[in-house]
C-alpha positions as CSV (number, residue, x, y, z in Angstrom):
1,X,25.8,38.7,2.3
2,X,26.5,39.3,6.1
3,X,25.9,36.0,8.2
4,X,22.8,38.1,10.0
5,X,20.5,38.1,6.4
6,X,18.7,34.9,4.7
7,X,19.2,33.6,2.4
8,X,17.0,34.1,-1.0
9,X,14.0,30.6,-0.6
10,X,14.7,28.5,-3.6
11,X,11.5,28.3,-5.2
12,X,10.3,25.8,-8.1
13,X,8.8,25.8,-11.3
14,X,5.8,24.0,-11.8
15,X,6.8,21.4,-14.0
16,X,10.0,21.4,-10.8
17,X,6.8,20.7,-9.0
18,X,5.3,18.1,-10.3
19,X,8.3,16.3,-11.5
20,X,9.1,16.5,-8.2
21,X,5.4,15.1,-6.9
22,X,5.7,12.5,-9.6
23,X,9.1,10.6,-7.5
24,X,7.2,10.9,-4.4
25,X,4.9,8.9,-5.8
26,X,7.1,6.2,-7.9
27,X,8.9,6.6,-3.9
28,X,5.3,5.3,-1.7
29,X,4.2,3.2,-5.3
30,X,7.5,0.6,-4.3
31,X,7.0,1.5,-1.1
32,X,4.2,-0.3,-0.8
33,X,4.8,-3.4,-3.1
34,X,7.6,-3.9,-1.5
35,X,5.0,-4.9,1.5
36,X,3.0,-6.7,-0.4
37,X,0.6,-4.5,-2.1
38,X,-0.5,-4.2,-6.5
39,X,-0.2,-0.5,-6.0
40,X,-1.5,1.5,-9.5
41,X,-1.0,4.9,-10.6
42,X,-3.5,7.1,-11.5
43,X,-3.5,8.4,-14.7
44,X,-2.3,12.5,-14.5
45,X,-2.6,11.6,-11.1
46,X,-5.9,13.9,-11.1
47,X,-8.5,12.8,-8.5
48,X,-8.8,12.2,-5.3
49,X,-5.8,9.2,-4.7
50,X,-2.6,9.2,-6.7
51,X,-2.4,5.5,-5.9
52,X,-4.3,2.8,-5.4
53,X,-2.5,-0.3,-3.1
54,X,-4.6,-3.5,-3.1
55,X,-3.1,-6.3,-0.6
56,X,-4.4,-9.4,0.5
57,X,-7.0,-8.0,2.6
58,X,-7.1,-4.5,2.2
59,X,-6.8,-1.6,-0.3
60,X,-5.1,1.8,0.8
61,X,-6.6,4.9,-1.1
62,X,-3.0,7.0,-1.3
63,X,-2.7,10.8,-1.9
64,X,1.9,11.8,-2.4
65,X,2.8,14.7,-1.0
66,X,6.4,16.3,-1.2
67,X,6.9,18.8,1.5
68,X,3.6,19.8,2.5
69,X,-0.5,18.2,3.1
70,X,-3.5,19.2,0.3
71,X,-4.8,21.9,1.0
72,X,-7.7,22.5,2.4
73,X,-10.3,21.8,-0.2
74,X,-8.6,18.3,-0.8
75,X,-8.3,17.2,2.8
76,X,-12.3,18.5,2.6
77,X,-12.7,16.0,-0.5
78,X,-10.3,12.8,1.0
79,X,-12.5,12.9,4.0
80,X,-15.9,13.2,3.1
81,X,-13.7,10.0,0.8
82,X,-12.7,8.2,4.3
83,X,-16.5,8.0,5.5
84,X,-18.0,6.7,2.5
85,X,-15.5,4.8,1.7
86,X,-14.4,1.6,3.7
87,X,-11.0,1.0,2.6
88,X,-7.6,3.2,3.9
89,X,-7.4,6.8,2.7
90,X,-4.3,7.7,3.4
91,X,-2.0,11.9,2.7
92,X,1.5,10.8,2.6
93,X,4.3,13.8,2.8
94,X,8.0,13.2,2.2
95,X,9.5,15.5,3.8
96,X,12.6,16.4,2.1
97,X,16.1,14.2,4.8
98,X,12.9,14.0,7.5
99,X,11.2,10.7,5.4
100,X,7.3,10.2,5.3
101,X,4.9,11.2,7.3
102,X,1.8,9.0,6.8
103,X,-1.8,10.4,8.5
104,X,-4.6,7.6,7.9
105,X,-8.3,9.9,7.4
């Protein structure tokens, strides 16, 4: 491969992508617990939120992602819920080698 050719981009299989997502959810859970929240991880994470974090005076509903924002359809659902719920609706995106980007809707 010459120095001007790009290396093929690695893509993760569905199983590897799911495992990476689960690791990011557990990392987010640990960060919230360190901040004093009681955190529940949604079973299977198939709903709108991966984590529910309950603090002394607030509740945070978190969708955790690895390297990308939620799909357009997921974002629409999250925005609708943010308007109806009295709690913080958050998207946490872990970007490789950069860390967490947190978006509060």
